[in-house]
Structures are given as C-alpha cells and as structure tokens.
C-alpha positions as CSV (number, residue, x, y, z in Angstrom):
1,X,0.0,0.0,0.0
2,X,2.9,2.3,0.6
3,X,3.7,2.3,-3.1
4,X,0.0,2.9,-4.2
5,X,-1.2,6.4,-5.0
6,X,-4.1,8.2,-6.6
7,X,-1.7,10.5,-8.5
8,X,2.1,10.2,-8.9
9,X,4.3,13.2,-10.0
10,X,7.6,12.3,-11.6
11,X,10.2,14.9,-11.1
12,X,11.0,17.1,-8.1
13,X,12.1,20.2,-9.9
14,X,10.2,23.5,-9.3
15,X,7.3,22.7,-11.7
16,X,6.8,19.1,-10.5
17,X,6.8,20.3,-6.9
18,X,4.4,23.1,-7.6
19,X,2.1,20.7,-9.4
20,X,2.1,18.2,-6.5
21,X,1.7,21.0,-3.9
22,X,-1.3,22.4,-5.7
23,X,-3.1,19.1,-6.2
24,X,-2.5,18.4,-2.6
25,X,-3.9,21.7,-1.6
26,X,-7.0,21.4,-3.7
27,X,-7.6,17.7,-3.1
28,X,-6.1,16.8,0.3
29,X,-8.2,13.6,0.3
30,X,-6.1,12.1,-2.5
31,X,-2.9,10.1,-2.0
32,X,-0.3,12.2,-3.9
33,X,3.3,11.0,-4.4
34,X,6.5,12.4,-5.9
35,X,9.2,10.2,-7.5
36,X,12.7,11.8,-8.0
37,X,15.9,10.0,-9.1
38,X,18.1,12.4,-7.1
39,X,18.8,12.6,-3.4
40,X,16.9,15.8,-3.0
41,X,14.7,18.4,-4.7
42,X,15.6,20.9,-7.4
43,X,19.1,19.7,-8.1
44,X,19.1,20.3,-11.9
45,X,17.5,23.2,-13.9
46,X,15.9,24.7,-10.8
47,X,19.0,24.7,-8.7
48,X,21.3,26.0,-11.4
49,X,19.4,29.0,-12.8
50,X,20.2,32.6,-12.2
51,X,17.3,33.4,-9.8
52,X,15.7,36.1,-12.0
53,X,12.0,36.8,-11.5
54,X,10.9,37.5,-15.1
55,X,8.4,40.1,-15.9
56,X,7.0,38.6,-19.1
57,X,8.4,41.3,-21.5
58,X,10.0,39.0,-24.0
59,X,7.3,36.5,-24.9
60,X,4.8,36.3,-27.8
61,X,1.6,37.9,-26.6
62,X,-1.0,35.2,-26.0
63,X,1.5,32.4,-25.8
64,X,1.6,30.0,-22.9
65,X,4.9,31.6,-21.9
66,X,3.4,35.1,-21.8
67,X,0.1,34.1,-20.1
68,X,1.7,31.9,-17.4
69,X,4.6,34.2,-16.7
70,X,2.3,37.2,-16.0
71,X,0.0,35.1,-13.9
72,X,2.8,33.2,-12.2
73,X,4.7,36.4,-11.4
74,X,1.8,37.6,-9.2
75,X,1.3,34.2,-7.6
76,X,5.1,33.9,-6.9
77,X,5.3,37.3,-5.2
78,X,2.3,36.5,-3.1
79,X,3.8,33.1,-2.1
80,X,7.2,34.6,-1.2
81,X,5.6,37.3,0.9
82,X,3.3,34.8,2.7
83,X,6.1,32.4,3.5
84,X,8.9,35.0,4.1
85,X,11.1,33.9,1.2
86,X,13.8,36.5,0.4
87,X,13.1,38.2,-2.8
88,X,13.4,41.7,-4.3
89,X,11.8,43.6,-7.1
90,X,14.8,45.6,-8.2
91,X,14.0,46.2,-11.9
92,X,16.3,45.7,-14.9
93,X,17.6,47.5,-18.0
94,X,17.5,46.0,-21.4
95,X,20.3,47.8,-23.3
96,X,21.0,48.7,-26.9
97,X,24.7,49.3,-27.2
98,X,24.6,50.0,-31.0
99,X,22.4,52.1,-33.2
100,X,21.3,49.1,-35.3
101,X,19.8,47.5,-32.1
102,X,17.2,50.2,-31.6
103,X,14.5,48.5,-33.7
104,X,14.9,45.3,-31.6
105,X,14.5,47.4,-28.5
106,X,11.3,48.8,-29.9
107,X,10.0,45.3,-30.4
108,X,10.8,44.2,-26.9
109,X,9.0,47.3,-25.5
110,X,6.0,46.6,-27.7
111,X,5.7,43.1,-26.5
112,X,6.0,44.2,-22.9
113,X,3.1,46.6,-23.3
114,X,1.0,44.0,-25.2
115,X,1.6,41.6,-22.3
116,X,0.2,44.1,-19.8
117,X,3.3,45.4,-18.1
118,X,3.0,48.8,-16.5
119,X,5.8,51.3,-16.1
120,X,8.0,49.8,-18.8
121,X,9.4,52.6,-20.9
122,X,12.2,53.6,-23.2
123,X,15.0,55.5,-21.5
124,X,17.9,57.5,-22.9
125,X,21.6,56.8,-22.5
126,X,21.7,59.3,-19.7
127,X,18.7,57.8,-17.8
128,X,20.3,54.4,-18.2
129,X,23.5,55.7,-16.5
130,X,21.4,57.0,-13.6
131,X,20.3,53.5,-13.0
132,X,23.4,51.6,-14.0
133,X,26.3,54.1,-14.1
134,X,28.8,51.8,-15.8
135,X,26.7,50.6,-18.7
136,X,27.5,51.7,-22.3
137,X,24.0,52.3,-23.9
138,X,22.7,54.3,-26.8
139,X,19.2,53.6,-25.4
140,X,17.5,51.1,-23.1
141,X,14.2,49.8,-21.8
142,X,13.5,50.1,-18.1
143,X,11.5,47.1,-16.7
144,X,10.5,47.9,-13.1
145,X,8.8,44.5,-12.5
146,X,12.0,42.3,-12.8
147,X,13.4,40.9,-9.6
148,X,15.5,38.3,-7.9
149,X,14.9,35.2,-5.7
150,X,16.4,31.9,-4.8
151,X,14.3,29.4,-6.7
152,X,15.7,26.4,-4.8
153,X,14.3,27.9,-1.6
154,X,10.9,28.4,-3.3
155,X,10.9,24.8,-4.5
156,X,11.9,23.5,-1.0
157,X,9.0,25.4,0.5
158,X,6.6,23.8,-2.1
159,X,8.0,20.4,-0.9
160,X,7.7,21.3,2.8
161,X,4.0,22.3,2.4
162,X,3.3,19.2,0.3
163,X,4.7,16.8,2.8
164,X,3.2,18.6,5.8
165,X,-0.2,18.3,4.3
166,X,0.2,14.5,3.8
167,X,2.0,14.2,0.5
168,X,4.8,11.7,0.1
169,X,8.1,12.2,-1.7
170,X,10.4,9.3,-2.7
171,X,14.0,10.3,-3.5
172,X,16.8,8.2,-5.0
173,X,14.0,6.6,-7.0
174,X,14.8,6.4,-10.8
175,X,12.0,5.7,-13.2
176,X,12.9,2.7,-15.5
177,X,9.6,2.2,-17.3
178,X,5.9,2.9,-17.4
179,X,3.1,0.3,-17.9
180,X,-0.4,1.6,-18.8
181,X,-3.6,-0.4,-18.1
182,X,-7.1,0.9,-18.0
183,X,-7.5,2.7,-14.7
184,X,-4.0,1.7,-13.5
185,X,-0.6,3.1,-14.2
186,X,2.5,1.2,-13.0
187,X,5.8,3.0,-12.7
188,X,8.8,0.7,-12.6
189,X,11.7,2.2,-10.6
190,X,15.0,1.5,-9.1
191,X,13.1,0.9,-5.8
192,X,10.4,-1.3,-7.1
193,X,7.0,-0.7,-8.6
194,X,4.7,2.2,-7.8
195,X,1.1,2.3,-8.9
196,X,-1.4,5.2,-9.5
197,X,-4.6,6.0,-11.3
198,X,-2.8,8.9,-12.9
199,X,0.8,9.9,-13.5
200,X,2.2,13.4,-14.2
201,X,5.7,13.7,-15.7
202,X,7.6,16.9,-15.1
203,X,11.0,15.4,-15.9
204,X,12.8,18.4,-17.4
205,X,15.9,17.2,-19.3
206,X,14.4,13.7,-19.6
207,X,10.8,14.8,-20.4
208,X,10.9,13.4,-23.9
209,X,12.1,10.0,-22.6
210,X,9.3,9.8,-20.1
211,X,6.7,10.7,-22.8
212,X,8.2,8.0,-25.0
213,X,7.8,5.4,-22.2
214,X,4.1,6.3,-22.3
215,X,3.9,5.6,-26.0
216,X,3.6,9.3,-27.0
217,X,5.3,10.4,-30.2
218,X,5.8,14.1,-29.4
219,X,8.0,14.6,-32.4
220,X,10.4,16.5,-30.1
221,X,13.9,15.8,-28.9
222,X,15.3,17.5,-25.8
223,X,18.6,19.1,-26.7
224,X,20.7,20.1,-23.7
225,X,22.4,23.5,-23.8
226,X,24.9,24.3,-21.1
227,X,25.0,27.9,-19.8
228,X,28.3,28.9,-18.1
229,X,28.7,31.8,-15.8
230,X,31.5,33.9,-14.4
231,X,31.3,35.6,-11.1
232,X,32.3,39.3,-10.7
233,X,35.0,39.6,-8.0
234,X,33.9,41.4,-4.9
235,X,36.0,44.5,-5.5
236,X,34.3,45.0,-8.9
237,X,30.7,44.2,-7.9
238,X,30.0,48.0,-7.6
239,X,29.9,48.0,-11.5
240,X,26.5,46.4,-11.4
241,X,23.5,47.6,-9.3
242,X,20.9,45.1,-10.3
243,X,20.0,43.4,-13.6
244,X,21.6,44.4,-17.0
245,X,20.5,42.6,-20.2
246,X,21.4,43.1,-23.8
247,X,18.8,43.4,-26.6
248,X,17.9,39.8,-27.4
249,X,18.8,38.4,-30.8
250,X,15.4,37.4,-32.3
251,X,17.0,34.5,-34.2
252,X,17.8,32.6,-31.0
253,X,15.8,31.5,-27.9
254,X,18.5,32.9,-25.6
255,X,18.8,36.3,-23.9
256,X,22.6,36.8,-24.4
257,X,25.2,37.3,-21.8
258,X,24.0,39.6,-19.0
259,X,24.7,40.6,-15.4
260,X,22.6,39.4,-12.5
261,X,22.7,40.5,-8.9
262,X,22.0,37.4,-6.8
263,X,19.6,37.5,-3.8
264,X,22.2,35.8,-1.6
265,X,24.9,38.2,-2.7
266,X,27.3,38.4,-5.6
267,X,27.1,39.2,-9.3
268,X,26.8,36.5,-12.0
269,X,27.8,37.3,-15.6
270,X,26.7,35.0,-18.4
271,X,25.5,32.6,-19.6
272,X,27.0,31.0,-22.7
273,X,24.8,28.6,-24.7
274,X,26.7,25.6,-25.9
275,X,25.6,22.0,-26.6
276,X,26.1,19.9,-23.6
277,X,27.6,16.4,-24.3
278,X,25.4,14.9,-21.6
279,X,21.8,15.9,-20.6
280,X,23.0,16.7,-17.1
281,X,26.5,17.7,-18.1
282,X,27.5,20.8,-16.1
283,X,31.2,20.6,-17.0
284,X,32.7,21.0,-20.4
285,X,34.3,17.6,-19.8
286,X,31.1,15.7,-19.0
287,X,30.1,13.3,-21.7
288,X,27.6,10.6,-22.2
289,X,28.2,9.0,-25.6
290,X,24.7,7.5,-25.9
291,X,23.0,10.8,-25.2
292,X,25.4,12.7,-27.4
293,X,24.8,10.4,-30.3
294,X,21.0,10.7,-30.0
295,X,21.4,14.5,-30.5
296,X,23.9,14.2,-33.3
297,X,21.8,11.7,-35.1
298,X,18.6,13.7,-34.9
299,X,17.6,15.4,-38.1
300,X,16.3,18.4,-36.4
301,X,19.7,19.1,-34.9
302,X,21.3,18.8,-38.3
303,X,19.1,21.7,-39.5
304,X,19.9,23.8,-36.4
305,X,23.6,23.4,-37.0
306,X,23.3,24.2,-40.7
307,X,21.4,27.4,-40.0
308,X,23.3,28.5,-36.9
309,X,26.8,27.2,-37.2
310,X,28.4,30.6,-36.9
311,X,26.5,31.4,-33.7
312,X,27.4,28.0,-32.3
313,X,31.1,28.3,-33.0
314,X,31.1,31.6,-31.3
315,X,29.5,30.2,-28.2
316,X,31.9,27.2,-28.2
317,X,34.8,29.7,-28.5
318,X,33.5,31.7,-25.6
319,X,33.1,28.6,-23.5
320,X,36.8,27.8,-23.8
321,X,38.2,31.3,-24.0
322,X,37.8,33.5,-21.0
323,X,39.1,36.5,-23.0
324,X,36.3,36.0,-25.6
325,X,33.7,35.7,-22.9
326,X,35.0,39.0,-21.3
327,X,34.8,40.7,-24.6
328,X,31.2,39.8,-24.9
329,X,30.5,41.2,-21.5
330,X,32.4,44.4,-22.2
331,X,29.7,45.3,-24.8
332,X,27.5,46.1,-21.8
333,X,30.1,47.3,-19.3
334,X,33.4,48.3,-20.9
335,X,35.1,48.7,-17.4
336,X,34.9,44.9,-16.8
337,X,38.4,43.4,-17.3
338,X,39.8,40.0,-17.7
339,X,41.1,39.8,-14.1
340,X,37.7,41.0,-12.6
341,X,36.0,37.6,-13.3
342,X,36.4,34.1,-12.0
343,X,34.7,31.0,-13.4
344,X,31.4,30.4,-11.6
345,X,28.5,27.9,-11.9
346,X,26.9,26.3,-14.9
347,X,23.4,25.1,-15.7
348,X,21.9,23.0,-18.4
349,X,18.8,24.2,-20.2
350,X,16.4,21.7,-21.8
351,X,15.4,22.9,-25.2
352,X,12.8,20.9,-27.2
353,X,13.5,20.7,-30.9
354,X,11.2,19.2,-33.6
355,X,12.2,17.2,-36.7
356,X,12.3,20.3,-38.8
357,X,15.0,22.0,-36.7
358,X,12.6,24.4,-34.9
359,X,13.5,25.1,-31.3
360,X,10.1,25.1,-29.5
361,X,9.7,28.4,-27.7
362,X,6.6,27.7,-25.7
363,X,5.4,25.3,-23.0
364,X,4.1,21.9,-24.3
365,X,1.8,19.5,-22.5
366,X,0.8,16.1,-23.9
367,X,-1.9,13.8,-22.5
368,X,-3.0,10.2,-22.6
369,X,-5.8,8.4,-20.8
370,X,-3.6,7.9,-17.7
371,X,-0.8,10.4,-18.0
372,X,0.1,14.1,-18.4
373,X,3.5,15.0,-19.7
374,X,5.1,18.4,-19.5
375,X,7.5,18.1,-22.4
376,X,8.9,21.6,-22.7
377,X,9.2,24.1,-19.9
378,X,12.1,26.5,-20.6
379,X,12.6,29.9,-18.9
380,X,10.4,31.5,-17.5
381,X,9.2,28.2,-16.1
382,X,10.5,29.0,-12.6
383,X,8.8,32.4,-12.5
384,X,5.6,30.8,-13.9
385,X,5.9,27.6,-11.7
386,X,2.7,28.2,-9.7
387,X,0.7,29.1,-12.8
388,X,2.0,26.1,-14.8
389,X,1.6,23.8,-11.8
390,X,-2.0,25.0,-11.3
391,X,-2.8,24.4,-15.0
392,X,-1.5,20.8,-14.7
393,X,-3.2,20.3,-11.3
394,X,-6.6,21.2,-12.8
395,X,-6.1,18.9,-15.7
396,X,-5.1,16.1,-13.3
397,X,-8.0,16.6,-11.0
398,X,-10.5,16.6,-13.9
399,X,-8.8,13.5,-15.5
400,X,-8.8,11.7,-12.1
401,X,-12.5,12.4,-11.6
402,X,-13.3,11.0,-15.0
403,X,-11.3,7.8,-14.6
C-alpha cells in the first residue's frame, strides 16, 4: 500500500513540486506522491538557474509563456511574501549598445506593453546611466517588474508544504519504465514498482524520454544547452547595481550574456549557450556517448547546425576562451576586465527541438488516458511555476474524476 497512490508526479524540480503541492492543496483527500531520481529536490535546472523573477516582457503575446509568466509572477510574489522567502523587485535595464539595435529594443518594448506590463518605458543613455552608471548604452528599456529570488528555496517550500499536508516524496528513485492499463498506471523504478490512477511527468531534461515510455510520439527531442557563468569579483561588484541585459537576438531563444545580482549576494555574468555532451553535463568535460549520439543523429539538430553554425562556433569559443567571454561582457560594461571575473557555476537548459529543426519556444503538454506529460518548460518556467503547476493540477483533478 505504501507504493500505491491516486496521483504520482515524476520529477522534483520546481514545476513538479508546484504541481504536486497544488493538487495536494486542492484535493487533500487524494494520495499524492512524488518520485525523484536524485537525493533531494531541485538539483538540476531549478538549482542551477540565475534566480531572476521574469516580468514577461520577451514573450509572444497570447503564448503559454506570456500568459503563465504574467499570472505566475503575481502568484510567486504572493507566495514569497506569505512564507517569508527572500526576494526583491529591483528592476532591470535591457540595453541597446549600438544604433542598429534600436529596432529590436522597440519590439521588446511593444511586447511588454502587449503583455500588460505597466511602467515599462524607453529610457535615454543618460537615464540608463542614472540606473546603471557603468553601462554603455545608446538607449534602453526600463523594466520595473523584474526581480531576484532563490528558486531552490521556493521549491523547497513547495515540498515542505506538500509533505506537511500528507504528501509523500520518494527520492533516489529512478523511473525505469511505465506500464499503462485501464485505470491503473504502473511505474517501474530502481526501488520497485509504484502504482497510481494517474501519473504526471515533469521530468525536465528527460521529459521526452518519459513521454516515449508512455507511447507518446511528441516529435520532439530534448537538446541540452549548457550555460556557463563567471562571477564578478567582490571589489568589482559595484559596477552592477541590479540586472543588466542586452537586446535579445530574435533569431535565438537565448537572452545573451548579461549581469545578474543574486539575492544571496554576488554578481553573475553570463551565460554562454553551448551544446552539452550529456543531458546533465554541467562541466565542459562531462560526456555521455549514448545521449550525445542521440542528439547528433537527430535530423532536427542537423538543421539547427546548418542554419546557426556561426553562432554555435562563437558560443563554443567563448566557452573555452575567457578572453572572448569577457569581450562579450564588455559590450555592456566596458570597465569589466579579464582579471575581474572568475569562473562560476553552470546550468543546463532543456530545449525541445522538432524534426524540422525548430526550437520550440513555448510550453508543451501532452496527455494520454492515464498520464500528463510536460515536455517543454524552458525559462520563464521558474517564475511561472505556480501558474503552470496550477494548470496541470486542474487537468489532473479533472482527469482523475473522469477515470
């Protein structure tokens, strides 16, 4: 009976924990369990991100990203205030450093306004320097809603509230297979079989694998991109007040190297965006030949390489050359020098790619009779975690009631 549940959530990252927490809050009568292959919660994408509370300024109006980020933003702030989690709404500048970047800045501002942000506005080079004195800008957009938080602490609070209210979490429990029968789902794991009426997969970097175990052909492959950061040395941290971002390149689903003040102290600079040779490969030297071959053999990846090889080579070069990385950072703050930075943390971002080489830039959920699979949840998933979790929780409760 200990391994029998009404609903099982696979994955203890921030979205999986939010989902389990919200089902548990809405239906405390149900037996809800979490399965996680690691020894604790939020040890991968959640625990390696930069801790930015995103405002929703970048995302296509009406997209799942835009809707869930705006809704999740308010839910997250309310949650942090209620449970006394350190956070700060400090604002950020999105900076154009060259004249030819002004049109892109206009597009970012337009999206922010379409997504319902208030107070966002274009600011001059002089106004930018009043906010961030060391930034080289021809123009910028001021985003007052942006902030910082430690998402690992947020995720741990979700888990605490979940278990306090009767939920059960099983760690060091790796999923090996899924067996679907009418009204019964069996999850084969490294610690034996678990059963449930409904399973929910929030497996991050392995989300496509779990969907495949359910017999779902999503047409997607998760491609892991490693993001490497440098830390600004203490004596140079005065160069950054809060959050400084470049104008994003519309051709890529990355925001470019930027500066982030961390809620626990310190300044991160980065990230790069290079192919990881292992789905959870946080070092340049981590490699899993089977996982690497899967990516290299995928036709969609071939098309990405063909269209973006120059960008990719530049990212690889910056990964191995600190001098090149510093040069990229100097576009925003010329005063940052080679000796002002030391290598910091790295994270791996799960990017879903289809067979035509399109990087999927929105959240994707797939369903079967007995399962719900979140198969793409890139940034701003942490900011939007309560909104995404609530969406999945409502689907799960409705599906459970109909079973």
